[in-house]
A tleap script that builds the chain and sets N, CA, C and O, in Angstrom:
source leaprc.protein.ff14SB
mol = sequence {
  NMET HIE ASP GLU VAL ASP GLU HIE ALA TRP
  LEU ASP LEU ASP GLY ALA ALA PHE GLU ALA
  LEU VAL VAL ASP GLU LEU ASP ARG LEU PRO
  ASP ASP MET VAL ASP GLY LEU ASP ASN VAL
  VAL PHE VAL VAL GLU ASP ARG PRO GLU ASP
  GLY SER LEU ASP LEU LEU GLY LEU TYR ASP
  GLY TRP ALA LEU THR GLU ARG GLU ARG TYR
  GLY VAL GLY GLU LEU PRO ASP ARG ILE ILE
  VAL TYR ARG GLU PRO HIE LEU ALA ALA CYS
  ALA ASP GLU ASP GLU LEU ARG ASP GLU ILE
  HIE THR THR LEU VAL HIE GLU ILE ALA HIE
  PHE TYR GLY ILE ASP ASP ALA ARG LEU HIE
  GLU LEU GLY TRP CALA
}
set mol.1.N position { 18.367 -58.396 77.395 }
set mol.1.CA position { 18.830 -59.215 76.289 }
set mol.1.C position { 17.700 -59.408 75.300 }
set mol.1.O position { 16.527 -59.406 75.672 }
set mol.2.N position { 18.059 -59.574 74.045 }
set mol.2.CA position { 17.069 -59.730 72.987 }
set mol.2.C position { 17.233 -61.082 72.312 }
set mol.2.O position { 17.446 -61.162 71.103 }
set mol.3.N position { 17.131 -62.150 73.107 }
set mol.3.CA position { 17.303 -63.492 72.551 }
set mol.3.C position { 16.024 -64.020 71.904 }
set mol.3.O position { 16.076 -64.947 71.095 }
set mol.4.N position { 14.883 -63.439 72.254 }
set mol.4.CA position { 13.622 -63.918 71.703 }
set mol.4.C position { 13.503 -63.500 70.245 }
set mol.4.O position { 13.904 -62.403 69.854 }
set mol.5.N position { 12.936 -64.414 69.449 }
set mol.5.CA position { 12.745 -64.130 68.028 }
set mol.5.C position { 11.286 -63.764 67.807 }
set mol.5.O position { 10.395 -64.542 68.147 }
set mol.6.N position { 11.037 -62.612 67.251 }
set mol.6.CA position { 9.684 -62.216 66.895 }
set mol.6.C position { 9.227 -63.097 65.738 }
set mol.6.O position { 9.894 -63.171 64.707 }
set mol.7.N position { 8.083 -63.768 65.912 }
set mol.7.CA position { 7.582 -64.682 64.887 }
set mol.7.C position { 7.365 -63.989 63.555 }
set mol.7.O position { 7.423 -64.627 62.504 }
set mol.8.N position { 7.114 -62.687 63.590 }
set mol.8.CA position { 6.803 -61.971 62.361 }
set mol.8.C position { 8.006 -61.219 61.799 }
set mol.8.O position { 7.898 -60.552 60.770 }
set mol.9.N position { 9.133 -61.322 62.460 }
set mol.9.CA position { 10.342 -60.664 61.966 }
set mol.9.C position { 11.014 -61.562 60.933 }
set mol.9.O position { 11.196 -62.760 61.153 }
set mol.10.N position { 11.372 -60.974 59.827 }
set mol.10.CA position { 12.057 -61.734 58.788 }
set mol.10.C position { 13.510 -61.944 59.169 }
set mol.10.O position { 14.116 -61.122 59.857 }
set mol.11.N position { 14.048 -63.045 58.715 }
set mol.11.CA position { 15.497 -63.196 58.786 }
set mol.11.C position { 16.105 -62.113 57.915 }
set mol.11.O position { 15.519 -61.721 56.906 }
set mol.12.N position { 17.259 -61.636 58.293 }
set mol.12.CA position { 17.887 -60.533 57.570 }
set mol.12.C position { 19.074 -61.055 56.782 }
set mol.12.O position { 20.205 -61.064 57.267 }
set mol.13.N position { 18.800 -61.489 55.561 }
set mol.13.CA position { 19.865 -61.934 54.661 }
set mol.13.C position { 19.726 -61.185 53.350 }
set mol.13.O position { 18.664 -61.197 52.728 }
set mol.14.N position { 20.793 -60.539 52.934 }
set mol.14.CA position { 20.742 -59.859 51.642 }
set mol.14.C position { 20.843 -60.890 50.518 }
set mol.14.O position { 21.013 -62.083 50.772 }
set mol.15.N position { 20.739 -60.428 49.301 }
set mol.15.CA position { 20.735 -61.322 48.156 }
set mol.15.C position { 21.966 -62.203 48.065 }
set mol.15.O position { 21.860 -63.393 47.768 }
set mol.16.N position { 23.142 -61.623 48.322 }
set mol.16.CA position { 24.391 -62.384 48.210 }
set mol.16.C position { 24.473 -63.475 49.279 }
set mol.16.O position { 24.889 -64.596 48.986 }
set mol.17.N position { 24.083 -63.157 50.508 }
set mol.17.CA position { 24.136 -64.146 51.592 }
set mol.17.C position { 23.132 -65.267 51.348 }
set mol.17.O position { 23.429 -66.435 51.600 }
set mol.18.N position { 21.945 -64.914 50.860 }
set mol.18.CA position { 20.931 -65.926 50.570 }
set mol.18.C position { 21.404 -66.823 49.428 }
set mol.18.O position { 21.274 -68.046 49.491 }
set mol.19.N position { 21.953 -66.202 48.386 }
set mol.19.CA position { 22.458 -66.970 47.246 }
set mol.19.C position { 23.554 -67.937 47.677 }
set mol.19.O position { 23.632 -69.054 47.165 }
set mol.20.N position { 24.398 -67.518 48.609 }
set mol.20.CA position { 25.453 -68.395 49.124 }
set mol.20.C position { 24.843 -69.625 49.813 }
set mol.20.O position { 25.367 -70.731 49.679 }
set mol.21.N position { 23.737 -69.436 50.551 }
set mol.21.CA position { 23.055 -70.577 51.169 }
set mol.21.C position { 22.481 -71.508 50.115 }
set mol.21.O position { 22.548 -72.729 50.264 }
set mol.22.N position { 21.915 -70.945 49.048 }
set mol.22.CA position { 21.362 -71.762 47.968 }
set mol.22.C position { 22.466 -72.604 47.326 }
set mol.22.O position { 22.280 -73.798 47.090 }
set mol.23.N position { 23.605 -71.988 47.048 }
set mol.23.CA position { 24.736 -72.709 46.460 }
set mol.23.C position { 25.207 -73.816 47.396 }
set mol.23.O position { 25.498 -74.928 46.956 }
set mol.24.N position { 25.279 -73.509 48.679 }
set mol.24.CA position { 25.708 -74.495 49.674 }
set mol.24.C position { 24.739 -75.679 49.715 }
set mol.24.O position { 25.167 -76.832 49.770 }
set mol.25.N position { 23.445 -75.398 49.688 }
set mol.25.CA position { 22.458 -76.482 49.707 }
set mol.25.C position { 22.470 -77.275 48.398 }
set mol.25.O position { 22.231 -78.482 48.403 }
set mol.26.N position { 22.744 -76.609 47.288 }
set mol.26.CA position { 22.906 -77.325 46.011 }
set mol.26.C position { 24.067 -78.309 46.096 }
set mol.26.O position { 23.972 -79.440 45.618 }
set mol.27.N position { 25.156 -77.869 46.706 }
set mol.27.CA position { 26.336 -78.727 46.856 }
set mol.27.C position { 26.046 -79.945 47.735 }
set mol.27.O position { 26.718 -80.970 47.617 }
set mol.28.N position { 25.058 -79.837 48.606 }
set mol.28.CA position { 24.723 -80.931 49.519 }
set mol.28.C position { 23.788 -81.970 48.885 }
set mol.28.O position { 23.597 -83.053 49.437 }
set mol.29.N position { 23.215 -81.640 47.740 }
set mol.29.CA position { 22.304 -82.580 47.082 }
set mol.29.C position { 23.087 -83.754 46.510 }
set mol.29.O position { 24.258 -83.605 46.158 }
set mol.30.N position { 22.452 -84.920 46.414 }
set mol.30.CA position { 23.146 -86.083 45.837 }
set mol.30.C position { 23.590 -85.808 44.396 }
set mol.30.O position { 22.868 -85.180 43.622 }
set mol.31.N position { 24.790 -86.288 44.050 }
set mol.31.CA position { 25.329 -86.061 42.711 }
set mol.31.C position { 24.392 -86.558 41.619 }
set mol.31.O position { 24.233 -85.902 40.590 }
set mol.32.N position { 23.768 -87.722 41.841 }
set mol.32.CA position { 22.925 -88.271 40.777 }
set mol.32.C position { 21.684 -87.412 40.535 }
set mol.32.O position { 21.095 -87.474 39.455 }
set mol.33.N position { 21.282 -86.620 41.515 }
set mol.33.CA position { 20.151 -85.714 41.329 }
set mol.33.C position { 20.561 -84.504 40.490 }
set mol.33.O position { 19.795 -84.040 39.645 }
set mol.34.N position { 21.762 -83.999 40.725 }
set mol.34.CA position { 22.212 -82.769 40.084 }
set mol.34.C position { 22.887 -83.039 38.735 }
set mol.34.O position { 22.753 -82.243 37.806 }
set mol.35.N position { 23.611 -84.160 38.625 }
set mol.35.CA position { 24.375 -84.445 37.407 }
set mol.35.C position { 23.481 -84.594 36.178 }
set mol.35.O position { 23.925 -84.341 35.058 }
set mol.36.N position { 22.233 -84.999 36.375 }
set mol.36.CA position { 21.331 -85.191 35.237 }
set mol.36.C position { 20.698 -83.913 34.724 }
set mol.36.O position { 20.026 -83.928 33.693 }
set mol.37.N position { 20.901 -82.811 35.424 }
set mol.37.CA position { 20.306 -81.551 34.994 }
set mol.37.C position { 20.989 -81.073 33.726 }
set mol.37.O position { 22.204 -80.875 33.699 }
set mol.38.N position { 20.202 -80.891 32.682 }
set mol.38.CA position { 20.739 -80.510 31.382 }
set mol.38.C position { 20.119 -79.190 30.960 }
set mol.38.O position { 18.896 -79.066 30.896 }
set mol.39.N position { 20.959 -78.203 30.671 }
set mol.39.CA position { 20.502 -76.897 30.199 }
set mol.39.C position { 19.560 -76.245 31.211 }
set mol.39.O position { 18.498 -75.736 30.853 }
set mol.40.N position { 19.968 -76.271 32.479 }
set mol.40.CA position { 19.187 -75.680 33.570 }
set mol.40.C position { 20.096 -74.739 34.357 }
set mol.40.O position { 21.228 -75.089 34.691 }
set mol.41.N position { 19.592 -73.550 34.646 }
set mol.41.CA position { 20.326 -72.618 35.497 }
set mol.41.C position { 19.509 -72.354 36.763 }
set mol.41.O position { 18.280 -72.416 36.750 }
set mol.42.N position { 20.212 -72.060 37.847 }
set mol.42.CA position { 19.580 -71.707 39.112 }
set mol.42.C position { 19.645 -70.202 39.279 }
set mol.42.O position { 20.693 -69.587 39.079 }
set mol.43.N position { 18.514 -69.611 39.650 }
set mol.43.CA position { 18.403 -68.161 39.765 }
set mol.43.C position { 17.774 -67.832 41.116 }
set mol.43.O position { 16.834 -68.502 41.544 }
set mol.44.N position { 18.285 -66.812 41.780 }
set mol.44.CA position { 17.661 -66.299 42.996 }
set mol.44.C position { 17.007 -64.972 42.643 }
set mol.44.O position { 17.647 -64.077 42.091 }
set mol.45.N position { 15.719 -64.856 42.968 }
set mol.45.CA position { 14.997 -63.599 42.801 }
set mol.45.C position { 14.349 -63.251 44.132 }
set mol.45.O position { 14.111 -64.128 44.962 }
set mol.46.N position { 14.061 -61.960 44.334 }
set mol.46.CA position { 13.481 -61.534 45.609 }
set mol.46.C position { 12.073 -62.093 45.812 }
set mol.46.O position { 11.779 -62.684 46.852 }
set mol.47.N position { 11.207 -61.904 44.818 }
set mol.47.CA position { 9.809 -62.352 44.924 }
set mol.47.C position { 9.296 -62.803 43.568 }
set mol.47.O position { 9.860 -62.447 42.533 }
set mol.48.N position { 8.216 -63.594 43.573 }
set mol.48.CA position { 7.557 -63.926 42.302 }
set mol.48.C position { 7.012 -62.656 41.643 }
set mol.48.O position { 6.908 -61.608 42.280 }
set mol.49.N position { 6.666 -62.769 40.362 }
set mol.49.CA position { 6.187 -61.608 39.612 }
set mol.49.C position { 4.969 -60.961 40.247 }
set mol.49.O position { 4.802 -59.745 40.160 }
set mol.50.N position { 4.101 -61.765 40.893 }
set mol.50.CA position { 2.895 -61.195 41.483 }
set mol.50.C position { 3.157 -60.517 42.833 }
set mol.50.O position { 2.242 -59.960 43.440 }
set mol.51.N position { 4.412 -60.568 43.299 }
set mol.51.CA position { 4.777 -59.892 44.531 }
set mol.51.C position { 4.397 -60.627 45.802 }
set mol.51.O position { 4.628 -60.123 46.901 }
set mol.52.N position { 3.815 -61.817 45.666 }
set mol.52.CA position { 3.342 -62.548 46.842 }
set mol.52.C position { 4.503 -63.209 47.585 }
set mol.52.O position { 5.622 -63.295 47.081 }
set mol.53.N position { 4.201 -63.670 48.791 }
set mol.53.CA position { 5.174 -64.416 49.584 }
set mol.53.C position { 4.779 -65.891 49.659 }
set mol.53.O position { 5.313 -66.629 50.488 }
set mol.54.N position { 3.854 -66.328 48.808 }
set mol.54.CA position { 3.324 -67.686 48.869 }
set mol.54.C position { 4.179 -68.709 48.134 }
set mol.54.O position { 4.144 -69.893 48.471 }
set mol.55.N position { 4.936 -68.283 47.151 }
set mol.55.CA position { 5.678 -69.200 46.295 }
set mol.55.C position { 7.155 -69.181 46.669 }
set mol.55.O position { 7.787 -68.124 46.653 }
set mol.56.N position { 7.711 -70.353 47.009 }
set mol.56.CA position { 9.113 -70.439 47.420 }
set mol.56.C position { 10.048 -70.673 46.245 }
set mol.56.O position { 11.200 -70.240 46.266 }
set mol.57.N position { 9.552 -71.363 45.213 }
set mol.57.CA position { 10.392 -71.658 44.064 }
set mol.57.C position { 9.546 -71.955 42.846 }
set mol.57.O position { 8.330 -72.122 42.937 }
set mol.58.N position { 10.216 -72.017 41.690 }
set mol.58.CA position { 9.514 -72.256 40.431 }
set mol.58.C position { 10.452 -72.944 39.459 }
set mol.58.O position { 11.618 -72.570 39.333 }
set mol.59.N position { 9.929 -73.964 38.767 }
set mol.59.CA position { 10.658 -74.549 37.642 }
set mol.59.C position { 10.078 -73.951 36.385 }
set mol.59.O position { 8.901 -74.153 36.088 }
set mol.60.N position { 10.880 -73.222 35.647 }
set mol.60.CA position { 10.455 -72.531 34.438 }
set mol.60.C position { 11.131 -73.199 33.249 }
set mol.60.O position { 12.259 -72.863 32.890 }
set mol.61.N position { 10.425 -74.150 32.644 }
set mol.61.CA position { 11.005 -74.845 31.497 }
set mol.61.C position { 10.259 -76.127 31.183 }
set mol.61.O position { 9.143 -76.355 31.650 }
set mol.62.N position { 10.909 -76.960 30.376 }
set mol.62.CA position { 10.331 -78.238 29.957 }
set mol.62.C position { 10.897 -79.358 30.816 }
set mol.62.O position { 12.110 -79.468 30.993 }
set mol.63.N position { 10.010 -80.184 31.344 }
set mol.63.CA position { 10.448 -81.360 32.078 }
set mol.63.C position { 11.203 -82.288 31.133 }
set mol.63.O position { 10.968 -82.286 29.924 }
set mol.64.N position { 12.103 -83.074 31.694 }
set mol.64.CA position { 12.881 -84.032 30.906 }
set mol.64.C position { 11.966 -84.938 30.098 }
set mol.64.O position { 12.296 -85.325 28.977 }
set mol.65.N position { 10.812 -85.277 30.670 }
set mol.65.CA position { 9.854 -86.161 29.994 }
set mol.65.C position { 9.173 -85.488 28.811 }
set mol.65.O position { 8.502 -86.158 28.026 }
set mol.66.N position { 9.333 -84.174 28.669 }
set mol.66.CA position { 8.713 -83.433 27.572 }
set mol.66.C position { 9.749 -82.795 26.654 }
set mol.66.O position { 9.409 -81.939 25.837 }
set mol.67.N position { 10.989 -83.198 26.779 }
set mol.67.CA position { 12.057 -82.526 26.044 }
set mol.67.C position { 12.054 -82.827 24.543 }
set mol.67.O position { 12.824 -82.216 23.801 }
set mol.68.N position { 11.202 -83.761 24.074 }
set mol.68.CA position { 11.144 -83.972 22.628 }
set mol.68.C position { 10.624 -82.720 21.926 }
set mol.68.O position { 10.802 -82.569 20.717 }
set mol.69.N position { 9.987 -81.827 22.670 }
set mol.69.CA position { 9.518 -80.552 22.116 }
set mol.69.C position { 10.625 -79.507 22.100 }
set mol.69.O position { 10.452 -78.416 21.556 }
set mol.70.N position { 11.739 -79.840 22.687 }
set mol.70.CA position { 12.872 -78.936 22.827 }
set mol.70.C position { 13.515 -78.698 21.470 }
set mol.70.O position { 13.629 -79.621 20.664 }
set mol.71.N position { 13.934 -77.473 21.217 }
set mol.71.CA position { 14.647 -77.172 19.995 }
set mol.71.C position { 16.134 -77.037 20.235 }
set mol.71.O position { 16.574 -76.936 21.380 }
set mol.72.N position { 16.904 -77.035 19.175 }
set mol.72.CA position { 18.347 -76.844 19.289 }
set mol.72.C position { 18.601 -75.392 19.674 }
set mol.72.O position { 17.971 -74.480 19.141 }
set mol.73.N position { 19.521 -75.188 20.596 }
set mol.73.CA position { 19.868 -73.832 20.999 }
set mol.73.C position { 18.846 -73.176 21.911 }
set mol.73.O position { 18.812 -71.950 22.022 }
set mol.74.N position { 18.008 -73.981 22.568 }
set mol.74.CA position { 17.024 -73.433 23.513 }
set mol.74.C position { 17.739 -72.676 24.629 }
set mol.74.O position { 18.828 -73.062 25.055 }
set mol.75.N position { 17.121 -71.607 25.092 }
set mol.75.CA position { 17.624 -70.948 26.296 }
set mol.75.C position { 17.516 -71.930 27.447 }
set mol.75.O position { 16.652 -72.807 27.428 }
set mol.76.N position { 18.368 -71.804 28.442 }
set mol.76.CA position { 18.296 -72.748 29.567 }
set mol.76.C position { 16.967 -72.629 30.314 }
set mol.76.O position { 16.396 -71.546 30.438 }
set mol.77.N position { 16.495 -73.769 30.804 }
set mol.77.CA position { 15.388 -73.746 31.745 }
set mol.77.C position { 15.916 -73.115 33.034 }
set mol.77.O position { 17.123 -73.069 33.270 }
set mol.78.N position { 14.989 -72.633 33.859 }
set mol.78.CA position { 15.407 -71.955 35.088 }
set mol.78.C position { 14.732 -72.591 36.294 }
set mol.78.O position { 13.544 -72.913 36.263 }
set mol.79.N position { 15.497 -72.764 37.338 }
set mol.79.CA position { 14.941 -73.080 38.645 }
set mol.79.C position { 15.144 -71.819 39.466 }
set mol.79.O position { 16.269 -71.406 39.746 }
set mol.80.N position { 14.013 -71.216 39.847 }
set mol.80.CA position { 14.052 -69.942 40.564 }
set mol.80.C position { 13.769 -70.206 42.040 }
set mol.80.O position { 12.805 -70.888 42.386 }
set mol.81.N position { 14.615 -69.660 42.899 }
set mol.81.CA position { 14.408 -69.719 44.345 }
set mol.81.C position { 14.138 -68.282 44.795 }
set mol.81.O position { 14.944 -67.379 44.568 }
set mol.82.N position { 12.974 -68.094 45.444 }
set mol.82.CA position { 12.576 -66.749 45.860 }
set mol.82.C position { 13.044 -66.464 47.285 }
set mol.82.O position { 12.706 -67.184 48.224 }
set mol.83.N position { 13.824 -65.404 47.420 }
set mol.83.CA position { 14.463 -65.068 48.689 }
set mol.83.C position { 13.473 -64.607 49.757 }
set mol.83.O position { 13.442 -65.173 50.849 }
set mol.84.N position { 12.675 -63.602 49.462 }
set mol.84.CA position { 11.822 -63.009 50.494 }
set mol.84.C position { 10.776 -63.985 51.041 }
set mol.84.O position { 10.562 -63.998 52.253 }
set mol.85.N position { 10.110 -64.806 50.212 }
set mol.85.CA position { 9.187 -65.792 50.784 }
set mol.85.C position { 9.881 -66.774 51.727 }
set mol.85.O position { 9.305 -67.169 52.740 }
set mol.86.N position { 11.114 -67.170 51.403 }
set mol.86.CA position { 11.860 -68.049 52.307 }
set mol.86.C position { 12.150 -67.344 53.630 }
set mol.86.O position { 11.969 -67.924 54.700 }
set mol.87.N position { 12.598 -66.095 53.553 }
set mol.87.CA position { 12.934 -65.354 54.770 }
set mol.87.C position { 11.698 -65.131 55.641 }
set mol.87.O position { 11.784 -65.152 56.868 }
set mol.88.N position { 10.546 -64.918 54.995 }
set mol.88.CA position { 9.311 -64.688 55.744 }
set mol.88.C position { 8.803 -65.965 56.400 }
set mol.88.O position { 8.110 -65.905 57.417 }
set mol.89.N position { 9.139 -67.117 55.831 }
set mol.89.CA position { 8.594 -68.395 56.311 }
set mol.89.C position { 9.446 -69.058 57.391 }
set mol.89.O position { 8.984 -69.983 58.059 }
set mol.90.N position { 10.678 -68.599 57.567 }
set mol.90.CA position { 11.617 -69.315 58.432 }
set mol.90.C position { 12.043 -68.471 59.634 }
set mol.90.O position { 12.234 -67.259 59.532 }
set mol.91.N position { 12.185 -69.150 60.778 }
set mol.91.CA position { 12.513 -68.450 62.022 }
set mol.91.C position { 14.010 -68.299 62.243 }
set mol.91.O position { 14.445 -67.366 62.918 }
set mol.92.N position { 14.812 -69.218 61.677 }
set mol.92.CA position { 16.255 -69.150 61.893 }
set mol.92.C position { 16.975 -69.770 60.696 }
set mol.92.O position { 16.344 -70.289 59.776 }
set mol.93.N position { 18.290 -69.706 60.725 }
set mol.93.CA position { 19.067 -70.162 59.564 }
set mol.93.C position { 18.939 -71.670 59.334 }
set mol.93.O position { 18.939 -72.115 58.186 }
set mol.94.N position { 18.831 -72.458 60.398 }
set mol.94.CA position { 18.665 -73.910 60.209 }
set mol.94.C position { 17.370 -74.219 59.479 }
set mol.94.O position { 17.346 -75.034 58.557 }
set mol.95.N position { 16.301 -73.568 59.895 }
set mol.95.CA position { 15.010 -73.760 59.225 }
set mol.95.C position { 15.089 -73.268 57.777 }
set mol.95.O position { 14.533 -73.887 56.870 }
set mol.96.N position { 15.783 -72.152 57.575 }
set mol.96.CA position { 15.952 -71.601 56.233 }
set mol.96.C position { 16.698 -72.582 55.335 }
set mol.96.O position { 16.293 -72.810 54.196 }
set mol.97.N position { 17.780 -73.161 55.837 }
set mol.97.CA position { 18.532 -74.149 55.051 }
set mol.97.C position { 17.654 -75.342 54.688 }
set mol.97.O position { 17.687 -75.815 53.552 }
set mol.98.N position { 16.867 -75.832 55.650 }
set mol.98.CA position { 15.965 -76.959 55.381 }
set mol.98.C position { 14.954 -76.603 54.296 }
set mol.98.O position { 14.674 -77.404 53.404 }
set mol.99.N position { 14.415 -75.394 54.385 }
set mol.99.CA position { 13.396 -74.976 53.421 }
set mol.99.C position { 13.995 -74.784 52.030 }
set mol.99.O position { 13.376 -75.153 51.032 }
set mol.100.N position { 15.192 -74.211 51.960 }
set mol.100.CA position { 15.878 -74.063 50.662 }
set mol.100.C position { 16.137 -75.447 50.072 }
set mol.100.O position { 15.910 -75.667 48.882 }
set mol.101.N position { 16.607 -76.374 50.893 }
set mol.101.CA position { 16.888 -77.741 50.445 }
set mol.101.C position { 15.623 -78.377 49.868 }
set mol.101.O position { 15.651 -78.962 48.785 }
set mol.102.N position { 14.516 -78.255 50.599 }
set mol.102.CA position { 13.247 -78.828 50.143 }
set mol.102.C position { 12.796 -78.180 48.842 }
set mol.102.O position { 12.322 -78.867 47.937 }
set mol.103.N position { 12.940 -76.867 48.742 }
set mol.103.CA position { 12.551 -76.156 47.516 }
set mol.103.C position { 13.386 -76.629 46.328 }
set mol.103.O position { 12.845 -76.872 45.249 }
set mol.104.N position { 14.694 -76.762 46.516 }
set mol.104.CA position { 15.556 -77.232 45.430 }
set mol.104.C position { 15.150 -78.632 44.974 }
set mol.104.O position { 15.027 -78.882 43.775 }
set mol.105.N position { 14.940 -79.545 45.926 }
set mol.105.CA position { 14.529 -80.910 45.568 }
set mol.105.C position { 13.202 -80.864 44.819 }
set mol.105.O position { 13.030 -81.551 43.812 }
set mol.106.N position { 12.281 -80.068 45.301 }
set mol.106.CA position { 10.951 -79.947 44.694 }
set mol.106.C position { 11.051 -79.482 43.242 }
set mol.106.O position { 10.446 -80.080 42.352 }
set mol.107.N position { 11.810 -78.422 43.008 }
set mol.107.CA position { 11.908 -77.870 41.652 }
set mol.107.C position { 12.740 -78.768 40.735 }
set mol.107.O position { 12.427 -78.893 39.551 }
set mol.108.N position { 13.781 -79.388 41.259 }
set mol.108.CA position { 14.557 -80.336 40.452 }
set mol.108.C position { 13.675 -81.523 40.071 }
set mol.108.O position { 13.782 -82.040 38.959 }
set mol.109.N position { 12.811 -81.958 40.976 }
set mol.109.CA position { 11.888 -83.056 40.674 }
set mol.109.C position { 10.996 -82.694 39.490 }
set mol.109.O position { 10.701 -83.549 38.655 }
set mol.110.N position { 10.568 -81.442 39.412 }
set mol.110.CA position { 9.756 -81.019 38.266 }
set mol.110.C position { 10.552 -81.152 36.966 }
set mol.110.O position { 9.984 -81.505 35.932 }
set mol.111.N position { 11.849 -80.876 37.002 }
set mol.111.CA position { 12.692 -81.083 35.822 }
set mol.111.C position { 12.616 -82.535 35.365 }
set mol.111.O position { 12.542 -82.813 34.168 }
set mol.112.N position { 12.634 -83.455 36.322 }
set mol.112.CA position { 12.597 -84.877 35.990 }
set mol.112.C position { 11.186 -85.378 35.677 }
set mol.112.O position { 10.993 -86.564 35.413 }
set mol.113.N position { 10.201 -84.477 35.706 }
set mol.113.CA position { 8.842 -84.859 35.345 }
set mol.113.C position { 8.010 -85.386 36.503 }
set mol.113.O position { 6.953 -85.979 36.290 }
set mol.114.N position { 8.478 -85.175 37.724 }
set mol.114.CA position { 7.736 -85.626 38.906 }
set mol.114.C position { 6.777 -84.503 39.310 }
set mol.114.O position { 7.205 -83.385 39.596 }
set mol.115.N position { 5.479 -84.812 39.331 }
set mol.115.CA position { 4.494 -83.768 39.625 }
set mol.115.C position { 4.261 -83.613 41.127 }
set mol.115.O position { 4.786 -84.378 41.936 }
set mol.116.N position { 3.457 -82.601 41.481 }
set mol.116.CA position { 3.210 -82.293 42.890 }
set mol.116.C position { 2.549 -83.449 43.633 }
set mol.116.O position { 2.849 -83.682 44.804 }
set mol.117.N position { 1.645 -84.179 42.962 }
set mol.117.CA position { 0.966 -85.299 43.625 }
set mol.117.C position { 1.983 -86.363 44.046 }
set mol.117.O position { 1.917 -86.870 45.166 }
set mol.118.N position { 2.926 -86.707 43.155 }
set mol.118.CA position { 3.930 -87.700 43.468 }
set mol.118.C position { 4.900 -87.169 44.538 }
set mol.118.O position { 5.314 -87.918 45.423 }
set mol.119.N position { 5.256 -85.901 44.461 }
set mol.119.CA position { 6.102 -85.297 45.481 }
set mol.119.C position { 5.446 -85.390 46.860 }
set mol.119.O position { 6.113 -85.639 47.865 }
set mol.120.N position { 4.129 -85.186 46.887 }
set mol.120.CA position { 3.392 -85.278 48.142 }
set mol.120.C position { 3.471 -86.710 48.693 }
set mol.120.O position { 3.673 -86.916 49.890 }
set mol.121.N position { 3.308 -87.683 47.804 }
set mol.121.CA position { 3.421 -89.095 48.210 }
set mol.121.C position { 4.805 -89.380 48.796 }
set mol.121.O position { 4.940 -90.148 49.748 }
set mol.122.N position { 5.822 -88.757 48.218 }
set mol.122.CA position { 7.201 -88.976 48.662 }
set mol.122.C position { 7.566 -88.141 49.893 }
set mol.122.O position { 8.653 -88.294 50.450 }
set mol.123.N position { 6.659 -87.262 50.313 }
set mol.123.CA position { 6.908 -86.441 51.497 }
set mol.123.C position { 7.674 -85.157 51.224 }
set mol.123.O position { 8.214 -84.562 52.156 }
set mol.124.N position { 7.737 -84.710 49.971 }
set mol.124.CA position { 8.490 -83.501 49.602 }
set mol.124.C position { 7.593 -82.313 49.287 }
set mol.124.O position { 8.089 -81.244 48.932 }
set mol.125.N position { 6.287 -82.481 49.411 }
set mol.125.CA position { 5.384 -81.357 49.065 }
set mol.125.C position { 4.359 -81.173 50.159 }
set mol.125.O position { 3.509 -80.287 50.066 }
savepdb mol mol.pdb
quit
C-alpha cells in the first residue's frame, strides 16, 4: 500500500481544480471582508514572475487607504494566488485549503491597507 505521503511530493491539482478550491475558500470568507472589495479581481497563476516557490500570493494595486490616487476607469487591482508554491508547501488538501484561506485573508488585508507588521500582530502573517 502507498498510504505514506512523501514530504517532497507536490499535491497534484491542475489549474482548474486549484482555482475551484480558491473560489470555495473565497465563499467561506466573511461577507463584510469580501463585500468591501471594490474594483478587485482574483487571479490564479502557476508561479510568480521570478519563478520562485517562496511567494504564495500578491496584492497588485492600490490599498483602499491610498485610493485618492486612483483615476476614473482604472483597471481592476488584482489579488493573485500562486498555485505551485501552495502545492509545494502543503501535504494534503486540508492543509492546502487552510493555506489558501490564509493567503486570501492576507492579500485582502493589503487591499484594506493593513501591512505585514499588523497582520503578524493579528496572527495572519
